[in-house]
C-alpha positions as CSV (number, residue, x, y, z in Angstrom):
1,X,130.7,64.3,161.2
2,X,128.2,65.1,158.4
3,X,126.0,68.2,158.6
4,X,123.3,69.2,156.1
5,X,122.0,72.8,156.5
6,X,119.2,74.4,154.5
7,X,118.4,78.1,154.3
8,X,116.2,80.5,152.5
9,X,112.7,79.5,153.7
10,X,110.0,82.1,154.4
11,X,106.5,83.3,153.5
12,X,105.5,84.5,150.1
13,X,102.3,85.4,148.2
14,X,100.9,83.0,145.6
15,X,102.7,83.5,142.3
16,X,105.9,84.6,144.1
17,X,109.4,83.1,144.2
18,X,111.8,81.8,146.7
19,X,115.2,80.2,146.5
20,X,116.4,77.6,149.0
21,X,120.0,76.7,149.6
22,X,121.6,73.7,151.1
23,X,125.2,72.9,152.0
24,X,126.5,69.5,153.2
25,X,129.8,69.2,155.0
26,X,131.7,66.1,155.8
27,X,130.5,64.0,152.9
28,X,133.6,61.9,151.9
29,X,134.6,58.7,150.2
30,X,131.6,58.4,147.9
31,X,130.0,60.5,145.1
32,X,126.9,61.9,146.7
33,X,123.6,62.7,144.9
34,X,121.5,65.3,146.6
35,X,117.8,65.8,146.7
36,X,115.0,68.0,147.9
37,X,111.9,66.7,149.6
38,X,109.0,68.4,151.3
39,X,106.4,67.5,153.9
40,X,103.1,69.3,154.5
41,X,101.2,68.9,157.8
42,X,99.5,65.5,157.9
43,X,101.1,64.3,154.7
44,X,104.0,62.0,153.9
45,X,107.4,63.3,152.9
46,X,107.3,64.0,149.1
47,X,110.1,63.9,146.6
48,X,110.7,67.3,144.8
49,X,114.0,67.1,142.9
50,X,117.3,65.4,142.7
51,X,120.7,66.0,141.1
52,X,123.7,63.7,140.4
53,X,127.0,64.0,142.2
54,X,128.4,66.2,139.5
55,X,125.3,68.3,138.9
56,X,125.1,67.2,135.2
57,X,121.8,65.3,135.6
58,X,118.8,66.7,137.4
59,X,115.2,65.4,137.8
60,X,112.1,67.1,139.1
61,X,108.8,65.7,140.3
62,X,105.9,66.3,138.0
63,X,104.2,68.4,140.6
64,X,107.0,71.1,140.4
65,X,108.2,70.6,136.8
66,X,108.5,73.9,135.0
67,X,108.2,75.9,138.2
68,X,111.1,74.6,140.4
69,X,114.7,74.3,139.4
70,X,117.3,72.4,141.3
71,X,121.0,73.2,140.7
72,X,124.3,72.1,142.0
73,X,127.5,74.0,142.3
74,X,129.7,71.7,140.1
75,X,130.8,68.8,142.2
76,X,130.5,70.6,145.5
77,X,128.0,69.4,148.0
78,X,125.9,72.6,147.7
79,X,122.6,72.8,146.0
80,X,119.8,75.3,145.4
81,X,116.1,75.0,144.7
82,X,114.7,78.0,142.8
83,X,110.9,78.1,143.2
84,X,108.7,80.2,141.0
85,X,105.0,80.7,140.5
86,X,104.5,79.3,144.0
87,X,101.1,77.9,145.0
88,X,99.4,77.5,148.4
89,X,99.8,73.7,147.9
90,X,103.6,74.2,147.9
91,X,103.4,75.1,151.6
92,X,105.5,72.6,153.5
93,X,108.8,72.0,155.3
94,X,111.5,71.6,152.7
95,X,114.3,69.2,153.4
96,X,117.7,68.7,151.7
97,X,119.2,65.2,151.7
98,X,122.3,63.4,150.4
99,X,122.5,59.8,149.1
100,X,125.6,57.6,148.3
101,X,123.7,54.9,146.5
102,X,120.4,56.3,145.1
103,X,119.8,58.4,142.1
104,X,117.2,58.4,139.3
105,X,114.1,60.2,138.0
106,X,112.5,59.6,141.4
107,X,114.1,58.9,144.8
108,X,112.6,57.7,148.0
109,X,113.2,59.2,151.4
110,X,114.3,55.8,152.7
111,X,117.2,55.8,150.4
112,X,118.8,59.0,151.6
113,X,121.7,58.8,154.0
114,X,121.8,62.3,155.5
115,X,119.1,64.9,156.1
116,X,118.9,68.6,157.1
117,X,116.5,69.8,159.6
118,X,114.3,71.5,157.1
119,X,113.0,75.0,156.4
120,X,109.5,76.2,156.3
121,X,108.0,77.6,153.1
122,X,104.6,79.2,153.4
123,X,102.6,80.3,150.3
124,X,99.7,82.6,151.1
125,X,96.7,82.7,148.8
């Protein structure tokens, strides 16, 4: 059984920082890329960042480039998302996901195999 669990959400003032963590258990057989997505109320789920199975290659969406940093703990199925200079428009539920057959500069939600339940991030103006 696969589980994906995020942690570290919360509320912060604009300009502040938060770090999200995600651990996936039970991923076997393939080399799993991992990604972060977010979804604000009334909006579609949006790609944020993704990292390769070994953590050596990471991509970030233009909307967060230079402010967010995704990292992976070697080849472990554990990732973080360090968020700095947060803006009110970053407010969303943030999801961690794993994919066995999708990796590139952008990834789509439909291509992910396993998802966490998400954590709320609220940025106050």
